TIMI-2910 file (N, C-alpha, C, CB; in pm, 1 decimal, decimal comma, always signed):
<rs>
+----------+----------+----------+----------+----------+----------+----------+----------+----------+----------+----------+----------+------+
!      n_x !      n_y !      n_z !     ca_x !     ca_y !     ca_z !      c_x !      c_y !      c_z !     cb_x !     cb_y !     cb_z ! resn !
+----------+----------+----------+----------+----------+----------+----------+----------+----------+----------+----------+----------+------+
!   +457,8 !   -665,9 !    +22,0 !   +449,5 !   -599,5 !   -105,8 !   +350,0 !   -675,6 !   -193,1 !   +589,0 !   -590,5 !   -173,4 !  Met !
!   +275,0 !   -599,4 !   -269,2 !   +179,3 !   -657,2 !   -363,5 !   +192,3 !   -579,8 !   -494,5 !    +31,1 !   -651,6 !   -307,5 !  Ile !
!   +185,2 !   -651,0 !   -606,5 !   +201,0 !   -588,8 !   -738,9 !    +94,5 !   -640,8 !   -833,9 !   +342,2 !   -616,2 !   -796,5 !  Lys !
!    +65,4 !   -559,9 !   -933,1 !     -9,9 !   -606,7 !  -1049,5 !    +23,2 !   -516,5 !  -1167,5 !   -163,9 !   -607,8 !  -1021,2 !  Asn !
!     -3,3 !   -567,3 !  -1285,0 !    +21,6 !   -486,8 !  -1405,0 !    -63,1 !   -539,2 !  -1519,5 !   +171,8 !   -488,6 !  -1443,5 !  Arg !
!    -81,0 !   -451,6 !  -1615,5 !   -145,9 !   -488,2 !  -1741,1 !    -71,3 !   -415,0 !  -1852,2 !   -300,2 !   -451,9 !  -1740,5 !  Asn !
!   -125,4 !   -415,4 !  -1971,1 !    -55,7 !   -352,3 !  -2084,2 !    -34,4 !   -202,5 !  -2065,2 !   -133,3 !   -375,7 !  -2211,8 !  Glu !
!   -125,8 !   -136,8 !  -1996,9 !   -121,1 !     +8,8 !  -1987,1 !    -49,0 !    +60,6 !  -1863,1 !   -259,7 !    +62,7 !  -1988,8 !  Ala !
!    -49,8 !    -15,6 !  -1752,9 !     +7,7 !    +36,9 !  -1629,4 !    +45,5 !    -74,5 !  -1532,8 !    -89,8 !   +132,1 !  -1562,7 !  Glu !
!   +128,8 !    -37,3 !  -1436,8 !   +168,4 !   -128,7 !  -1331,0 !   +152,0 !    -60,6 !  -1196,4 !   +313,5 !   -176,3 !  -1350,7 !  Gly !
!   +124,7 !   -140,2 !  -1094,6 !   +104,1 !    -87,9 !   -959,8 !   +182,8 !   -172,4 !   -861,0 !    -46,8 !    -86,2 !   -922,8 !  His !
!   +234,5 !   -105,7 !   -757,8 !   +305,1 !   -175,6 !   -650,9 !   +272,6 !   -106,2 !   -519,4 !   +459,4 !   -178,5 !   -676,6 !  Glu !
!   +238,0 !   -183,6 !   -420,1 !   +215,6 !   -130,1 !   -286,0 !   +314,8 !   -198,3 !   -193,8 !    +67,3 !   -152,4 !   -237,6 !  Leu !
!   +406,6 !   -118,7 !   -141,1 !   +508,0 !   -169,0 !    -48,3 !   +492,5 !    -88,7 !    +79,9 !   +655,0 !   -157,0 !   -107,8 !  Arg !
!   +435,0 !   -152,6 !   +180,2 !   +408,6 !    -80,1 !   +304,3 !   +305,9 !    +28,7 !   +278,6 !   +538,6 !    -19,7 !   +362,2 !  Gly !
!   +347,8 !   +152,3 !   +298,4 !   +258,6 !   +266,9 !   +276,2 !   +291,5 !   +343,6 !   +148,7 !   +265,4 !   +361,1 !   +394,5 !  Cys !
!   +377,7 !   +288,3 !    +64,5 !   +414,6 !   +355,6 !    -60,4 !   +350,2 !   +283,7 !   -178,3 !   +568,9 !   +360,4 !    -77,4 !  Ile !
!   +267,5 !   +358,8 !   -251,4 !   +202,3 !   +306,8 !   -371,5 !   +272,7 !   +367,7 !   -491,9 !    +48,0 !   +339,4 !   -372,9 !  Trp !
!   +323,3 !   +282,3 !   -578,2 !   +386,5 !   +326,9 !   -702,5 !   +297,4 !   +287,4 !   -819,1 !   +529,4 !   +266,1 !   -718,5 !  Lys !
!   +276,8 !   +384,4 !   -907,5 !   +200,3 !   +359,9 !  -1029,5 !   +288,5 !   +398,2 !  -1147,5 !    +65,1 !   +440,6 !  -1030,5 !  Lys !
!   +303,9 !   +305,9 !  -1240,7 !   +384,0 !   +329,5 !  -1360,0 !   +293,3 !   +318,0 !  -1481,6 !   +503,1 !   +229,3 !  -1369,2 !  Leu !
!   +289,5 !   +424,6 !  -1560,7 !   +212,5 !   +421,5 !  -1685,1 !   +291,8 !   +495,4 !  -1792,2 !    +70,3 !   +485,4 !  -1666,2 !  Asp !
!   +229,7 !   +521,6 !  -1903,6 !   +299,5 !   +583,3 !  -2016,5 !   +357,3 !   +721,3 !  -1983,5 !   +205,3 !   +595,2 !  -2133,9 !  Arg !
!   +298,2 !   +789,1 !  -1888,5 !   +347,5 !   +922,6 !  -1853,4 !   +457,6 !   +919,0 !  -1747,8 !   +233,1 !  +1008,2 !  -1804,0 !  Ser !
!   +489,1 !   +801,9 !  -1693,8 !   +596,4 !   +790,7 !  -1595,5 !   +549,4 !   +725,6 !  -1467,0 !   +653,9 !   +926,7 !  -1565,4 !  Gly !
!   +632,0 !   +741,6 !  -1363,5 !   +600,7 !   +681,3 !  -1234,7 !   +556,4 !   +787,3 !  -1135,5 !   +721,2 !   +604,9 !  -1180,3 !  Met !
!   +452,7 !   +754,3 !  -1060,8 !   +411,2 !   +839,2 !   -950,0 !   +419,1 !   +756,3 !   -822,8 !   +266,9 !   +896,3 !   -971,9 !  Thr !
!   +462,6 !   +821,6 !   -715,7 !   +468,7 !   +758,3 !   -584,7 !   +375,8 !   +834,7 !   -491,9 !   +615,1 !   +755,3 !   -528,9 !  Lys !
!   +297,6 !   +760,9 !   -415,3 !   +205,1 !   +820,6 !   -320,9 !   +224,2 !   +754,6 !   -185,7 !    +59,0 !   +806,8 !   -369,3 !  Thr !
!   +238,0 !   +836,7 !    -81,8 !   +246,0 !   +783,7 !    +53,5 !   +104,1 !   +772,0 !   +108,6 !   +335,2 !   +874,5 !   +145,0 !  Glu !
!    +63,3 !   +651,4 !   +140,2 !    -70,4 !   +626,4 !   +194,5 !    -65,6 !   +655,4 !   +343,9 !   -118,0 !   +478,8 !   +166,5 !  Ile !
!   -153,7 !   +744,3 !   +390,7 !   -145,1 !   +790,8 !   +528,5 !   -259,9 !   +746,2 !   +617,2 !   -138,1 !   +938,0 !   +530,0 !  Gln !
!   -362,1 !   +683,2 !   +559,5 !   -474,2 !   +638,9 !   +643,2 !   -508,2 !   +493,3 !   +614,9 !   -597,7 !   +727,5 !   +619,6 !  Thr !
!   -559,5 !   +428,7 !   +716,2 !   -598,9 !   +288,5 !   +703,2 !   -708,2 !   +273,1 !   +599,0 !   -646,0 !   +232,8 !   +837,9 !  Lys !
!   -804,2 !   +364,2 !   +596,9 !   -916,1 !   +350,0 !   +503,0 !   -868,4 !   +356,6 !   +357,7 !  -1021,1 !   +459,1 !   +528,7 !  Ser !
!   -777,1 !   +446,6 !   +327,2 !   -724,2 !   +456,9 !   +190,7 !   -641,1 !   +333,8 !   +158,0 !   -639,2 !   +585,3 !   +173,8 !  Val !
!   -560,7 !   +287,2 !   +253,6 !   -476,9 !   +168,9 !   +233,5 !   -563,1 !    +46,0 !   +204,4 !   -388,3 !   +143,7 !   +357,2 !  Trp !
!   -668,9 !    +26,3 !   +283,8 !   -758,6 !    -87,8 !   +262,2 !   -834,2 !    -75,1 !   +130,0 !   -858,2 !    -99,8 !   +378,2 !  Leu !
!   -877,7 !    +45,4 !    +96,7 !   -947,1 !    +67,3 !    -30,4 !   -855,1 !    +35,8 !   -148,3 !   -997,9 !   +212,8 !    -40,0 !  Glu !
!   -731,8 !    +79,3 !   -139,7 !   -633,7 !    +52,4 !   -245,0 !   -609,2 !    -97,8 !   -258,8 !   -501,3 !   +125,6 !   -215,3 !  Leu !
!   -591,7 !   -166,6 !   -147,1 !   -573,7 !   -312,0 !   -151,6 !   -691,1 !   -379,4 !   -222,1 !   -558,0 !   -368,7 !     -9,5 !  Leu !
!   -812,2 !   -337,1 !   -188,3 !   -930,8 !   -399,8 !   -244,9 !   -957,0 !   -363,2 !   -389,2 !  -1048,9 !   -364,1 !   -164,2 !  Gly !
!   -952,6 !   -235,1 !   -418,9 !   -990,3 !   -188,3 !   -552,1 !   -881,0 !   -210,7 !   -656,5 !  -1025,1 !    -41,7 !   -546,5 !  Glu !
!   -757,9 !   -181,2 !   -621,3 !   -650,1 !   -189,2 !   -719,8 !   -590,7 !   -329,0 !   -731,3 !   -541,2 !    -91,3 !   -684,4 !  Gln !
!   -584,0 !   -399,2 !   -617,5 !   -515,1 !   -527,7 !   -616,2 !   -608,7 !   -646,6 !   -595,9 !   -411,0 !   -527,5 !   -508,4 !  Phe !
!   -737,7 !   -620,4 !   -573,0 !   -833,2 !   -729,2 !   -556,1 !   -818,3 !   -804,7 !   -425,1 !   -819,8 !   -824,5 !   -668,7 !  Gly !
!   -748,4 !   -745,4 !   -329,7 !   -726,8 !   -809,3 !   -199,7 !   -811,8 !   -737,5 !    -95,5 !   -575,3 !   -806,8 !   -159,4 !  Glu !
!   -929,7 !   -791,2 !    -71,4 !  -1025,2 !   -724,8 !    +17,1 !  -1014,2 !   -769,3 !   +162,7 !  -1164,7 !   -749,9 !    -31,9 !  Lys !
!   -921,8 !   -860,6 !   +191,5 !   -898,8 !   -908,3 !   +327,8 !  -1027,5 !   -958,9 !   +392,8 !   -838,3 !   -797,2 !   +412,5 !  Leu !
!  -1106,5 !  -1032,9 !   +316,6 !  -1236,4 !  -1080,0 !   +365,3 !  -1224,2 !  -1179,0 !   +480,0 !  -1313,4 !  -1143,4 !   +252,7 !  Val !
!  -1111,2 !  -1244,4 !   +493,9 !  -1093,0 !  -1341,1 !   +602,1 !  -1035,4 !  -1277,7 !   +728,1 !  -1002,8 !  -1453,3 !   +556,1 !  Asn !
!  -1024,4 !  -1146,0 !   +730,1 !   -970,9 !  -1074,1 !   +844,9 !  -1083,7 !  -1001,2 !   +917,2 !   -861,1 !   -974,7 !   +801,0 !  Tyr !
!  -1080,5 !  -1006,0 !  +1048,6 !  -1177,2 !   -930,1 !  +1128,3 !  -1135,5 !   -782,8 !  +1128,6 !  -1186,3 !   -986,2 !  +1274,8 !  Ser !
!  -1224,0 !   -698,6 !  +1177,0 !  -1190,9 !   -557,0 !  +1189,8 !  -1069,4 !   -535,8 !  +1278,5 !  -1309,5 !   -479,9 !  +1245,2 !  Gly !
!  -1061,5 !   -611,2 !  +1387,5 !   -947,8 !   -601,3 !  +1478,7 !   -818,3 !   -643,9 !  +1409,4 !   -971,8 !   -687,3 !  +1603,7 !  Leu !
!   -823,9 !   -750,3 !  +1332,3 !   -705,0 !   -796,7 !  +1259,8 !   -660,5 !   -694,6 !  +1155,0 !   -733,0 !   -931,9 !  +1192,6 !  Glu !
!   -756,6 !   -630,6 !  +1088,6 !   -721,6 !   -525,8 !   +991,6 !   -656,5 !   -407,3 !  +1062,2 !   -846,9 !   -479,2 !   +913,9 !  Lys !
!   -709,2 !   -371,4 !  +1179,4 !   -649,1 !   -263,2 !  +1257,9 !   -505,6 !   -297,0 !  +1295,9 !   -732,1 !   -235,8 !  +1384,3 !  Asp !
!   -484,2 !   -419,8 !  +1342,7 !   -350,2 !   -462,4 !  +1383,0 !   -254,7 !   -465,4 !  +1263,8 !   -355,9 !   -600,5 !  +1448,9 !  Gln !
!   -303,2 !   -512,5 !  +1150,5 !   -221,2 !   -516,8 !  +1029,7 !   -180,0 !   -376,1 !   +988,4 !   -297,0 !   -586,1 !   +915,0 !  Leu !
!   -276,4 !   -283,3 !   +987,1 !   -246,2 !   -145,4 !   +950,6 !   -144,1 !    -84,8 !  +1046,6 !   -374,4 !    -61,2 !   +949,3 !  Trp !
!   -161,2 !   -107,9 !  +1176,3 !    -67,5 !    -52,8 !  +1274,6 !    +73,6 !   -105,6 !  +1251,3 !   -113,3 !    -86,5 !  +1417,2 !  Lys !
!    +85,0 !   -233,4 !  +1217,6 !   +216,6 !   -291,9 !  +1191,3 !   +278,0 !   -232,2 !  +1064,1 !   +205,6 !   -445,5 !  +1178,5 !  Arg !
!   +197,8 !   -221,9 !   +958,6 !   +246,3 !   -163,6 !   +832,7 !   +289,3 !    -19,0 !   +854,6 !   +136,9 !   -170,9 !   +723,0 !  Val !
!   +207,6 !    +55,3 !   +926,8 !   +237,9 !   +196,3 !   +952,6 !   +364,5 !   +210,4 !  +1038,3 !   +118,3 !   +264,8 !  +1022,3 !  Gln !
!   +379,8 !   +126,3 !  +1140,5 !   +499,0 !   +131,7 !  +1226,0 !   +624,5 !    +97,6 !  +1145,8 !   +484,4 !    +34,9 !  +1345,5 !  Ala !
!   +616,9 !     -5,6 !  +1062,6 !   +731,1 !    -41,6 !   +977,6 !   +765,7 !    +72,0 !   +881,9 !   +700,9 !   -170,1 !   +898,2 !  Asp !
!   +664,2 !   +137,6 !   +829,7 !   +685,6 !   +248,8 !   +737,0 !   +755,6 !   +365,3 !   +808,1 !   +551,0 !   +295,7 !   +676,7 !  His !
!   +709,3 !   +398,1 !   +928,1 !   +771,4 !   +507,4 !  +1003,5 !   +916,6 !   +473,9 !  +1037,2 !   +691,9 !   +536,1 !  +1132,8 !  Glu !
!   +942,2 !   +349,2 !  +1072,7 !  +1079,2 !   +306,1 !  +1101,3 !  +1166,5 !   +320,0 !   +976,3 !  +1080,8 !   +159,8 !  +1152,0 !  Glu !
!  +1112,7 !   +280,2 !   +861,3 !  +1184,9 !   +292,5 !   +734,8 !  +1214,4 !   +439,3 !   +703,3 !  +1104,0 !   +228,7 !   +620,4 !  Trp !
!  +1113,9 !   +526,5 !   +721,4 !  +1134,4 !   +669,4 !   +694,3 !  +1242,4 !   +727,2 !   +785,3 !  +1002,7 !   +747,2 !   +712,7 !  Lys !
!  +1238,4 !   +690,0 !   +912,5 !  +1337,2 !   +741,8 !  +1007,3 !  +1477,7 !   +692,3 !   +974,4 !  +1299,9 !   +701,5 !  +1149,8 !  Asn !
!  +1490,0 !   +568,2 !   +932,9 !  +1622,6 !   +515,1 !   +899,0 !  +1673,6 !   +574,3 !   +767,5 !  +1618,0 !   +361,4 !   +889,3 !  Ser !
!  +1583,0 !   +608,0 !   +676,9 !  +1622,5 !   +667,8 !   +548,8 !  +1666,8 !   +812,2 !   +565,7 !  +1507,4 !   +660,6 !   +449,2 !  Ser !
!  +1618,0 !   +877,6 !   +670,3 !  +1648,8 !  +1018,8 !   +692,4 !  +1788,0 !  +1038,0 !   +752,3 !  +1544,4 !  +1081,5 !   +783,7 !  Ala !
!  +1847,0 !   +931,5 !   +803,1 !  +1978,6 !   +943,1 !   +868,9 !  +2090,9 !   +948,4 !   +769,4 !  +2001,3 !   +827,4 !   +963,6 !  Lys !
+----------+----------+----------+----------+----------+----------+----------+----------+----------+----------+----------+----------+------+
</rs>
């Protein structure tokens, strides 16, 4: 999980779920692609994973995505 906030809004990325809280309320977005997930990490949270190779980023995404699917399946029961 990664979080940040300022006076106007807060953001949280937990696995594949991005939560944004601002004056109008909270929105939740399910991130479904590696490219969007990596872009969000870099642009919103300043975590560009510069010390990770392409292969390591692929492996990280696969693990995050697998954990997310497991969580969704367990929540559906």
